[in-house]
N, C-alpha and C positions, 0 to 999 in steps of 0.2 A: 161403348159408350166412353169409357175412360179414355181410350185412345182418340176418339173424336174430340173430347174436351182438351187433351193435352195439344192437340193441333189448332184448335180454335184459340186458345189463350194465346200462344205467341202471335198469332195472326190479328188479333184483335188488339193487343198491346201494340204492334207495328202500326196498325191503321190509326190508332188514338196518338201515338208519337207524331205521325205524318200530319195528321189534323193540327195538332199542337204547333209544329213547326211552321206549317202553313199559316196559321193565324198570326204567329208572332212575326213572320216575314210580312204579312199584309199590314200590320200595325206599323212596323218600323221602315218599311219600304216607301211609305209617303214622303217622309222628310229626311232621309238618311242618303242623300244623293250628294256626291262630290261637286262643289261649285265649278263651273267651267270657266276658263280664263277668258278675258276680255281683251280683244287686240285694239288698243287705243292710240297706235302710233301715229295715225292721221290727224290726232287733236293736238292742240296747243298744251304743252307741258305745263302743269300746276305746281304752285309750291305751296306745301303744307295744307292743312284742313281748312277749308273755307266754309262760310256761312251762306254765301249767295252763290246761285249758279252762274258760272261764268260763260256757259256755253248757250245761254237761253236764245233759241231761234237758229242756232247754227245746224245746218244741213247735215254735216258729216257727224256731228254729235248725235242727231236725230236717230240717223241710220244705225251707228254703232249701239246706241242705247236700247233700240227696237230689239236688236239681235241679242244683246246682253240680258234684257228682260226676260226674252222667250226662254234662254237657256238657263237663267238661274232664278228667276222670280216667279214665272208663270206657273210652276208646279204649285204654288200656293196661292198666288193672287191673280190666277186665272190668264187664258190667252187674251191679249188685247187688254189687259189690266181688268178685265170683267171677272170679278170673284164669284167662285160657286159657293161661298159662303164659308171657307176654310179660314180665310185671312181677309182683313180690310180690301175693300174695292178701292184702288189707288187713283181711279179715275176722279174721284170725289176730293182729292187732296187740292188744298187751295193753290192757285197758281202765282207765280212770281215770288218775290222775296218772302212774302207771308208763310209760304209753304215750305221754302228751301231749307231752313234750318231744322224744322221739325223732321222732314224728309232725311236729311244727312245724320242727324243725330239717332233715327230710328235703324238706319243702314249700318252705321258705324258701330252702335251699341247693342242692337237687338232689342227685344222687347220680352221682359221677364216679369211676370206677376205671381205673386205668392210661391215664389221658387219654381215656377213652371217656364219653360222657356218656349214663348209663343213665336219668337223669330229669332234666328241665331244671329250674333254679331258677324257682320261682313267687313269691319274696318280693317282688319289685318288681311283680308283676302282680296277685296277690290281695291283698285288704284282710286285716288281722288278724280282722276279722269273718268274712270269707269262709272263711279258713283253719280257725277254729274252728268254724263251722257244718258244714263237710265232716266235720271229725273227730267232731262231735257226732252226725251221722247215722251215721258208721262204727261209733260203739259200739253202734247199735240192730242192726246186722246181724252183730255180733261172733259168732264160733264158735271152739270149742277145736279144736286139732289133734289 
């Protein structure tokens, strides 16, 4: 009996450690993904942070924005910008200039409430061109609430 208990104790400890590691990975895996580069060479180069979308209606920006969104934003905001409840459904952002400044501010600075990061800041990661390409695509999937 003592030998059986000595064998079971390390086995149980190993199983508990694996379960804890698995749970930790599951919790951190959702938002702990490196942002993907966005190739914007086909777009007009922009100077400095803008408050209004310079690419509105631009087909190349729409295509680049769709790809950039799917690679970088969809994990939280959902494929096609249809949120599964983790983050806001971006189809409901106001279109036009009304929503541009809000969108750019959130992408650049992120969203932190009560010390909790709900969205990381992408201002130092995404180029101005990438930010506005994503916004251009989002306006093509806009929906009214």
